[in-house]
C-alpha positions as CSV (number, residue, x, y, z in Angstrom):
1,M,0.0,0.0,0.0
2,T,1.5,3.3,-1.0
3,A,0.7,6.6,0.6
4,P,0.5,9.7,-1.7
5,H,3.2,11.5,0.2
6,L,6.2,9.4,0.8
7,S,9.6,10.8,1.6
8,L,12.5,10.3,-0.9
9,A,14.1,7.9,1.6
10,Q,10.9,5.8,1.8
11,I,10.7,5.6,-2.0
12,R,14.4,4.7,-2.3
13,N,13.9,1.9,0.4
14,R,10.9,0.5,-1.4
15,L,12.9,0.4,-4.7
16,I,15.7,-1.4,-3.0
17,L,13.4,-4.0,-1.4
18,T,11.7,-4.6,-4.8
19,A,15.0,-4.9,-6.6
20,R,16.2,-7.4,-4.0
21,A,13.0,-9.5,-4.3
22,V,13.4,-9.5,-8.1
23,L,17.0,-10.7,-7.8
24,R,16.0,-13.5,-5.5
25,A,13.3,-14.7,-8.0
26,H,15.6,-14.3,-11.0
27,R,18.6,-16.2,-9.7
28,T,20.6,-18.3,-12.1
29,D,20.6,-22.1,-12.2
30,P,23.8,-24.0,-12.0
31,N,23.8,-24.0,-15.8
32,G,23.8,-20.2,-15.9
33,H,20.2,-19.6,-17.0
34,C,17.6,-17.5,-15.1
35,R,15.1,-19.7,-13.3
36,V,12.1,-17.6,-14.4
37,C,13.1,-16.3,-17.9
38,R,15.1,-19.4,-18.9
39,V,17.7,-17.3,-20.7
40,A,21.4,-16.8,-20.0
41,D,21.4,-13.0,-19.8
42,C,18.3,-12.1,-17.8
43,R,17.3,-8.5,-18.6
44,V,15.1,-8.3,-15.5
45,S,17.9,-9.2,-13.1
46,A,20.2,-6.8,-14.9
47,A,17.6,-4.0,-14.4
48,A,17.3,-4.9,-10.7
49,R,21.1,-4.6,-10.3
50,D,21.0,-1.2,-12.0
51,V,18.4,0.0,-9.6
52,L,20.6,-1.2,-6.6
53,D,23.6,0.5,-8.1
54,A,21.7,3.8,-8.6
55,A,20.4,3.6,-5.1
56,A,23.9,3.1,-3.8
57,A,25.1,6.1,-5.7
58,C,22.5,8.3,-3.9
59,L,23.7,7.6,-0.4
60,P,24.6,10.5,1.9
61,P,28.3,10.8,2.8
62,G,29.5,8.5,5.5
63,K,27.0,5.7,4.9
64,S,27.8,2.5,3.1
65,Y,25.5,0.2,1.2
66,H,26.1,-3.5,0.9
67,R,24.2,-5.4,-1.8
68,A,22.6,-8.6,-0.5
């Protein structure tokens, strides 16, 4: 459920949580293919990694972000 007036930090946190959930679902099999898409280069997981990288680039100084 989304309120109409979320802070930027709340929006960023929800994007991070969603990207992490996507990465959990679109993990690669031992043969290197996505479990959902069944392709070697899953565009969905690549987009989720891009979201996490963009969120990490927007951190305030002194804070660190570790991708799960």
